[in-house]
C-alpha positions in Angstrom: 75.8 99.6 103.0 77.8 101.3 100.3 78.5 99.8 96.9 82.1 98.8 97.7 81.1 97.0 100.8 78.2 95.3 99.1 80.5 93.9 96.3 83.1 92.7 98.8 80.4 91.0 100.9 78.8 89.4 97.7 82.2 88.2 96.4 83.3 86.8 99.8 80.0 84.9 100.3 79.5 83.5 96.7 80.6 79.8 97.0 80.6 79.5 93.1 83.8 81.5 92.8 87.3 82.0 94.1 88.6 85.5 94.9 92.1 85.3 93.2 93.2 88.7 93.7 92.3 92.4 94.4 94.2 95.6 93.6 93.2 98.9 95.0 94.7 102.2 94.2 94.2 105.8 95.3 95.2 108.1 92.5 93.5 111.4 92.4 94.9 112.2 89.1 93.1 109.2 87.5 89.6 111.0 88.0 88.7 108.5 90.7 89.7 108.9 94.3 89.7 105.0 94.7 89.9 102.2 92.2 89.4 98.7 93.1 90.1 95.7 90.8 88.7 92.3 91.8 89.8 89.1 90.0 87.6 86.2 90.5 87.2 82.7 88.9 84.7 79.9 88.9 85.6 77.1 91.4 85.2 74.8 88.5 86.4 76.2 85.2 83.8 77.6 82.7 84.7 78.0 79.1 81.5 79.1 77.2 80.7 82.7 76.8 77.0 82.2 77.9 77.8 80.4 81.1 80.5 82.9 81.9 78.3 85.9 81.2 75.5 84.5 83.4 77.8 84.0 86.2 79.3 87.4 85.8 75.9 89.1 85.8 74.9 87.2 89.0 78.0 88.0 91.2 76.6 91.2 92.8 72.8 90.8 92.8 72.1 93.7 95.0 73.7 96.3 92.9 73.2 97.2 89.3 76.5 97.6 87.5 77.3 101.0 85.8 78.7 99.3 82.8 79.8 95.8 81.5 82.2 94.3 79.1 80.5 91.0 77.9 82.3 87.8 77.3 82.5 87.1 73.5 84.6 85.2 71.0 85.9 87.6 68.3 88.9 87.3 65.8 89.9 83.9 67.2 90.1 85.1 70.8 88.0 85.1 73.9 87.3 88.7 75.2 87.1 88.5 78.9 84.0 90.0 80.7 83.8 92.3 83.5 81.4 94.7 85.3 82.0 98.2 86.6 80.5 99.9 89.5 80.8 103.7 90.1 80.0 105.4 93.3 80.3 109.0 94.5 80.2 110.3 97.9 80.0 114.1 98.7 83.0 115.4 100.5 81.5 115.7 103.9 79.7 112.4 103.8 83.0 110.5 102.7 85.1 112.1 105.5 82.5 111.4 108.0 82.1 107.8 107.2 85.6 106.5 106.7 89.0 108.0 107.0 90.3 106.3 103.9 88.2 108.5 101.8 89.9 111.7 102.6 91.5 113.9 100.0 95.2 113.8 99.3 96.6 117.3 99.9 98.0 119.1 97.0 101.2 119.8 98.9 101.9 116.1 99.2 102.1 115.5 95.4 105.6 114.9 94.0 107.7 118.1 93.2 108.6 116.5 89.8 105.2 117.4 88.5 106.4 120.8 87.7 109.2 119.4 85.5 106.6 117.4 83.6 104.8 120.6 82.9 101.8 119.6 85.1 100.1 122.3 87.1 97.6 121.7 89.8 95.4 124.3 91.2 93.4 124.1 94.3 89.7 124.5 93.6 86.7 123.7 95.4 86.4 120.7 97.6 85.5 117.7 95.4 83.4 114.7 95.8 85.1 111.3 96.4 84.4 108.5 94.0 84.9 104.7 93.7 85.3 102.8 90.4 85.1 99.1 91.2 85.9 96.4 88.5 84.9 92.9 89.0 86.8 90.7 86.4 85.7 87.1 85.9 88.3 84.7 84.4 87.3 81.3 83.1 89.5 79.3 85.7 91.7 80.0 88.7 95.0 79.0 87.0 94.4 81.3 84.1 93.5 84.2 86.6 96.7 83.6 88.6 98.7 83.6 85.3 97.1 86.9 84.3 97.9 88.5 87.5 101.5 87.2 87.4 101.9 88.5 83.9 102.4 85.0 82.5 99.6 85.4 80.0 100.1 88.1 77.3 96.9 90.0 77.5 94.5 90.3 80.5 91.3 91.1 78.5 91.6 89.0 75.4 93.0 85.4 75.2 93.7 83.9 71.9 92.5 80.3 71.1 96.1 78.9 71.5 96.5 80.3 74.9 92.9 79.4 76.0 93.6 75.7 74.8 96.3 75.4 77.4 93.7 75.8 80.2 90.9 73.7 79.0 90.3 70.4 80.9 91.6 67.3 79.2 
């Protein structure tokens, strides 16, 4: 099973969390052929960095994260934690496994790129790559507000904003 499928399966089966949202993007200019952002929250809110960090690191037990941003309090705010997973497929393997890993032809890129001073040259066939983020938010309501743009910053929440979400 590839990393993306393993992550999706782990998150779907984990009864401790709610999958609040997922955004997937295919932008060959970003350096990744596929980026997936998963937003999850504990079923019962968690508000201490140690409990949040423990849960975050246990969400995908079968795959070692490439990188992590740990939960921590700093400068009067809670820095939200997330884990990253990177996966690279050789060109032939990616196209053989699943059609959605195919390259986007250079000819399909917008004509306006020339007016922006961007030039794209066709080179050798490249590998396909995923970058997968799993973002853990302290509670479901906070996660939904972040995704709707109602909370000012998605990776750091100041104490006043955090206090609005704490249970009575």
